[in-house]
N, C-alpha and C positions, 0 to 999 in steps of 0.2 A: 286892953283888949282891942283888937281891930278885926276887919273882915278876913284878913289872911290867917290870923290865929283861929278864926272860927271855921276855917277850912276852905275858903274861897279866895283863890289867887287871881286878883284882877290883872296884875302884870302878865301872868301866863296867858290870860285871855287876849290881851293886846298882842302878845307874841304870836299866838295862834292865827290871828287875823292877818298879821304880816306874812307869815309863812304860807298861808293858803292863797294869798292874792295872785301869785303867779299861775296857779292852777285855774282859778276862777276866770282870770283874764282871757284864757283860751276859749271860753264858752260864749263869749259875747256875741250878740246879734245886733244888727243896726238899730233895732227897735228899742234896745236897752238905753235908758236915760240915767246918767249919773254913774257913780262907781260903787264899789263895796264900802260899807261903813255907814250908810245912811240909816234912818229909822225905818224906811220901807224901800222895797225895790220898785222901780218905775219902769214901765214898759209901754211904748207908744202903740196906740190902736189905729194909727193912720192907714196901715195896710188892710186891717180888718174892715175898716169903713168902706173900702173899695169892693168888698165881697158882696154878692147878691143877697144872701140871707144867712149871715154867720151865726153859728151856734157855738157857745163856749162849752168846753168839756173839761172836767177836772178829775184827778185821781190822787188818792193818798194811801200810803202803805209804809211798811217797814220791812226789816229783814228777818223778823222772828228770832228764833233761838239759834239761827246760823251764826250770829255774832259770837256765840260761845266758842266756835271753832277758830275764829279770828283771834280771840284771846289766847287760846291754847297754843296756836301756831305762831303767835306774835306776828301775824301778817295782816295789815290793815289797809292795804292800797287797792283792794278789789271789792270789799264789802259795800262801798259806796255805789259801785255799778249796780249791785243788786237793788239798792234802795231806789235808784232812778228807774231801773228796768220795770219794777213792779208797778210803778205809776204810769210811765209813758206807754208801756205795752197795753194797758187798759184803755188809754186814750186812742192809740192807733187802732185798737180792736173795734172802736166805734166809728172809725173812718176819719179820725182827727189828726191834726199835725200838732205835736207838742210845741209850745212856745217858750215856757220858762219853768224853772224848778226851784224850790227852796228846801233846804234840809234842816233837820233838828237833831242835834247830838246831845244826849244827856250822859254825863260821866261822873264817876266818883271823885276823880281828880283830873284837872286839866294838865295833860302833858302835851305841850304845844306841837312837838314833832309828830306825836301819834295823831293828834287832831288833824294836822296838815296832811298826813298820809290818808286818813279817812276821806277828807275833802278832795284829795287828788283822785280817788276812785269815783267820787260823786261827779267831779268835773269830766272824767273820762266817760261816764255814763251819759252825761249831757252832750258831749261831743258825738257819741255814737247815735244820739237821737236828734241832733241838731236843735237842742233846747238850750236856752241861756240859764246859767246859774246866777240868779239875781239877788240872792240873799240867803240867810239862814240864821241859826242860833246854836250856840254851844253853851249848855247850862251845866254848871258844876253843882253836884248834889252830895256834899259831904254828909256822911251819916245815913244817907238813904241808899247809896250804892257803894260796893267795894271800890277802893281807889283805882284798881287796874281794870275795871269794867266800864262798859258804856252801852247805850242803846242808840240806834240810828233809825230815823224815819224821815219822811218828806212828803211833799205834794207837788203836783204838776198841773199846769193849766194849758189847754190846747184849744184849737178852733177847727171847725169844719163847716163847709157849705151844707145847708140842710139837705139839699138834694144828693149830696155825696155821702151822707151818713149810712153806716152799715147797720141795718135794723132787723134783717131776717124776714121782712114782710113779703118779699118776692120769692122766697124759697119754694121749690116745687119738687115733686117726685122725679128722680133721675139726676138731680144736681149732684156734682162730684165733690167729695171732701178731699182737700189737700192739707197735709200736715207738714209743718216745718220742724226740723230736728231741734231738740233742746241741747244745751251744753252739759246736761246732767240733772242733778236734783233741783237746781235753781234755788228758790228761797222758801219752799214749802215742805212740810213734813219732817222738819228737823227734830221735833220732839220725839218722833218715832225713831228717826235715825240715831239719836243719842241713846236710845234704849237698846238698839241692835248692836252698836259698836261701843266699845269702851272709850270714853272721851278722855284720853290721856295723851301726852306728847308722844309717848312710845307707840301707842296704837295708831295715831294719826300719821306717824312717820314710817309706818310699816308699808313696804312695797308689795303690791299684788301683781302677779304676772298677768292675770286676766284684765286688770285695769291699765297696765302699762305705765303706772305711776303709783305714788303713795296714796293711801286712803285719804289723807288730808287734802292732797292736791285735787283728787277727784271730787271730794265733797265741797271744797271751797271754790270750785270753778264758778265764775260769776254768771248770773242769769243772762241768757241771750236776749238782746234787744232787737225787736222785729220792725221797728219804725221804718227804716229805710227799705226793707223788703216789701212792706205793704204799700209804701209810696211808689216803689218801682212797678208794682202790679197796677196801681191806679194810673201811672204815667203811660203804661202799655195799653191803656184803653179798656181794661177789664173791670167789669162791675162785680165787686165782691158782694155776694148776696147775704152772707152771714159770717161771723167770725167769733172764735172763742179763744181766750187767753187761758191756757190750762195751768191753773195755780192750785191753791189748797182745795181739796175735795176731788182732785184728779179728774178723770173722765166723767164719772157718774154725776158730779155736781156741775161741772163747767160746760160740757158739751150741750146739755139741754138748754142752757141759758141763751144759746144762739138760735134756738128753734122757735117757730111759731106753732100754734096748736094745729094738730092734724098731720104733722110730719115727724118722722123718727130718723135719727142718724145711725147708720150701720157702719161700724168700723171693724176692719179686718186686722186682727192682732198680728198676723204674720206678714203684713204688707210693708213693714219697715223694720229695721234692726233696733232691738231694744238695747240701750247702752248697758255694758256689763255691770255698772254700779248697782243697777236695779236687780239684776239676776243674783249678784253677790248678796245684796241686802235681804232679798226674799229667802234665799237659802240659809243664810246665817241666822236670821231672825225667825225662821219658820213662819213667814207671813203668807197667808193665803192670797191667791191671785186676785180675788175680788177686792181684798183690802189694799193691795198694791195699786190697783187701778182707781181705787176710791180715795187714795192719799197723794199719789205722785203723778207727775206728768208722763212717766214711762217712756220718755224719749221724744215726745211731741210737745213743744212749748206753745204752739199756736196752730189752730185748725181753721181753715176757711172753706166756704162752700161757693162754688162757681158753676156756671152753665157748662155742660159737657163740651161745647164748642170752644170754650176759653181755657181748657185745661193746659194745653201745650204752651200757650202764650203766658199763662200764669206761672207755670213751672220755670220757664226761661227767665221771666222777670225776677223771680225769687233767687234763682241761681246767679243772675247778674248782680244782685245786691249782696252776694256772699253767703246766702243761706242754702240749706239742703232740703228740698221738698220731696214729698212722697205722696202718691195717690193712695189714700188710706181707707176710702169707703165711699158711701153714697147716701143720698136722702131717699127715703121710701115713705109711702103713705102709712099712717098708723098713729098710735098714741104717742104724744110728745115724750121723748126720752132718747136714750142711747142703748144700742145693742152691740156687744162685742162678740164677734164670731171668729 
């Protein structure tokens, strides 16, 4: 008896590392010390020491049951973008710059080429957010997970000057809400998605005219990363007063998290186009509107609040970074919460 007969292929693990190295290498920043394969990832703090009052920020998350679609479609090169996005968007939402990311892949059986494809997506997410991929872990779990399945999670560390942090403390009545378009469902609500649509290869390969693509392509579209857009706004000299990353819990849970007591966010539902995947899902699943807004991002992945005088400058900065912004509402005096009108 040996480890391989017990279900863990150490040689496959070595091969996975070799295959992923080319993707990891692309994400390196000058602060990264050493290469892939050490017992820990090392990152120099020399630049941070030059900051006036640095605050470290961190975020950890996974892709939820969206990975089920990757299994069924046998497409594994984008799910890693989702894992990175869920972490770095949270850091950017607080006013921070992501520095580095580490991933964790648990699988029933290590197929090196598949693992390398997953890490390729992770590396792409890191490139989109200017974060270095400095380490990770691939754990083979025979008997615990089916051989052809895996789960993916990770965490990121970032930094911000304390004075540049986005806290919501300066929010006031009259401030304007700007939302940035999402790429679709992103990485939340897939337990409901999988109840609405039959999760088979045939179903996911079905082409829908209203989507302009197959159902699987629409659902597997990777989560939009907003790091560069928020940096562009900051570089334009705009002070973002509050920010919400619209994830699980949709508008009703996430928008209030950006508010201080005594103010309410009013969002106009017809102020931006709702992606057809949400309309299709609501119709096919007979899901009430309130539940849709309480589960999904409904087309807005990130919402920021700025002074009315900064709206045009903010919109231009977001567009310059490749994002699509909309003026979607305003801040009013009232009980902390969100109103959809």
